[in-house]
N, C-alpha and C positions, 0 to 999 in steps of 0.2 A: 635614696632619699626622695620622697615625693615632694613635688613643688607645691608651694602654698597656692591656695585657690585665688584666682584673679577676681578681686572685688571691685575692679574699676567700673565706674558708671559711664556709659556712653553718652554722647551729646543728646539732649532732649530737643529735637528739631521739629518744627511745625511741618505739616504736609505741604504747605505752599509758602513761598517767599516772594516778596516784591522785588523785581529786578531794579537795581540801582547802579548808577555810575560812580566810580570812585570820588569824583568831585562833589557828588550829592551829599556826602556825609557832613559837610560844613554847614548845611542848612538844618541839621537835626539836633542842634543844642547839645551836642556831646553824647547823645544816647541814640544808638542805631539798633533797631530790633526787627526781626523777621525779614531780613533783607538778603538778597543774593547778588554777588558781584562776580562778573565773568570777564576776565581780561583787563589789562591796563595796569597802571601804577598808582599806589596810594602815597601821596605826599605826606611828609612827617607832620605829627601833631604839634611839634615845637612847644612843648610844655602844657598844651591844653589837655584836660582830662577827657578821654574818649572811652566810652563803653560800648562794646558790641555784644548783643544778646540775641541768641537764636538766629545765627547768620551762617551763610555758606559762601566760601571764597574759592574760586577756581581760576587758576592761571593769573593770579594777582601778584604784583611785585611790591614788597615793602622794603626793598633793598636800599642800603645806603641812606636811610632816613631815620629821623628821630621819633620813636614811639615810646619814650619813657613813661611808665605808669599806665600804659594802656590796659584795659581789662577786656578779656574775651571770655564769655560764658556761653556754653552750648553752641560751639562753633566748629564747623568742618572746613578744613583747608585741604585742597587738592592741587598739586602741581603749582604751589606758590613759592615765592622767592623772598626769604628773609636775610639774604647774604649781607653781612656787615650792618645789619639794622641795630639801632640802639633801643633795646627793650629792657633796660634796667628797671627794677621795681614793677615789672609787668605782672599780670595775673592771667593764667590760663586755667579755666575750671570747666571740666567736662568738655574737653576739646580733643579733636583728632587732627593730626598733621600727616598727610599721606603724600609720598612721592614728591617731596619738596626740598628746598635748599635752606639750610640755616648756617651756611659756611661763614664763620667769623662773626655770627650774631652774638651780641652782648646781652645776656639775660641775668646778669648779676643781681642778687637780692630779690629775685622774683619768687612768686608763689605759684607752684604748679601742682594742681590737684586733679586726679582722674583724667590724666592726659596720655594719649597714645601718639608716639612719633614713629612712623612706620616707613621703611624703605626710603629713607631720606639722607641727604648729605649734611652731616652735622660737624664736619671737620672744623677745628679751631674755634668752636663755639665756647662761650664763657658762661658757666652756670654758678660761679663762685657765690658762696653764702646763700644760696637759694634753698627754700623749703620745698620738698617734694613728697607728696603722698599719693599712693596708687598711680604711679607713673611707669609707663613701659616704653622702652626703646626696642623696636623689633626690626631686624634686617637693616640697621643703619650703619653708616660710616662715621664713627666717633673718633677717628684718629686725631691726636693732638688736641682733643677737647679738654676742658677744665671744669672739674667738679670739686674745687677746693672748699673745704669746710661747709659742705652741704648737710642739710638735715633730711636723711632718708627715712621714709616710712612706707614700706611695701613698694620698693622701686625694683623694676625687673629689666634685665638686659637679655635679649634673645637674638642669637646669631648675628651679633654686631662685630664690626672691626673696631678694635679699641687700642691699637698700638700707641704708646706714649700718652695715654689718657692720664689725667692727674686726679687721683682721689685723696690727696694729702689732707689730713685732719678730718676726713669724712668717715664716720662709723659704718663699716661694711658688714656688720653682724646680720646674717640672714640673707645677704645679697648673693645671688647665684650667678657666677661668671663662667660656669663650666662649659657652656656651648658657644662661647664667644672666642674670638681669635685675637691674640696679641703676642708680641715678643717681649715687650717691656711696658710696665705701668708704674706709676708713682703712687705709693701708699704710705700711711703712717703705721708703723709696726704695731703699736698697742691697739689700733683700731681695725685690724684685720681678723681678730678672733671671731669665729662664727661665719666668716665668708666661705662660700661654697665654691670649690674649684675642682677641675678634673685632675687625674693622677699626673698628667704631663704638666699642668699648670702648677701643681704642688711642688714639683721639682724646682721650678723657677722661684717660687716663694721661699723654699728652703735656702736657696742661694742668697736671697735678699736677707735672710736671717743669719747669714754667715756660716751656714752649714756646708760641708763638702759632701756632695752626692756621689756615692761610689757606683760606677757603672758595672753591671754584671758581665 
């Protein structure tokens, strides 16, 4: 079966960005555009509405801080750290997150559109109740991450580790898991119809359905 064409739109970035320090964002009235951040830590927004548009982040830490409701539009993140960050109700639109950490990040109720997460540590991350359209996880560690009752539209997983991932109450119709690795995942049986799996993975799903697989 041929895979669906990737229609994800990449970040629309300017040719040049003004170099800013993390502390400079508080003088921008909540809207930061055409900026580049390299190194350092971003302190939490603490309830303030912050929008980043056409920005580049490299080696920036958002770890252990409050970024609820933050909006990222046309943003590239490289080697950034979102570990245990509070990102509930956030929006990532036309963004790429490369070689970064999202371990334990809370993105519940977020809106993720045209997003690439590549070669990143996403263990224990929470995406519960999030809406995702044209989102790809490629070469990521998704072990023990949570995708409970998400709304998937063209969501792709490529060569990810996803043992103990939770897809409960998420419709997996059209989602291709065939080239990802896992021993056990959580799913809701009526919602796995149309999910694409390898022959080996199909045996595991058969056991979940209560079937006894006869070894030849």
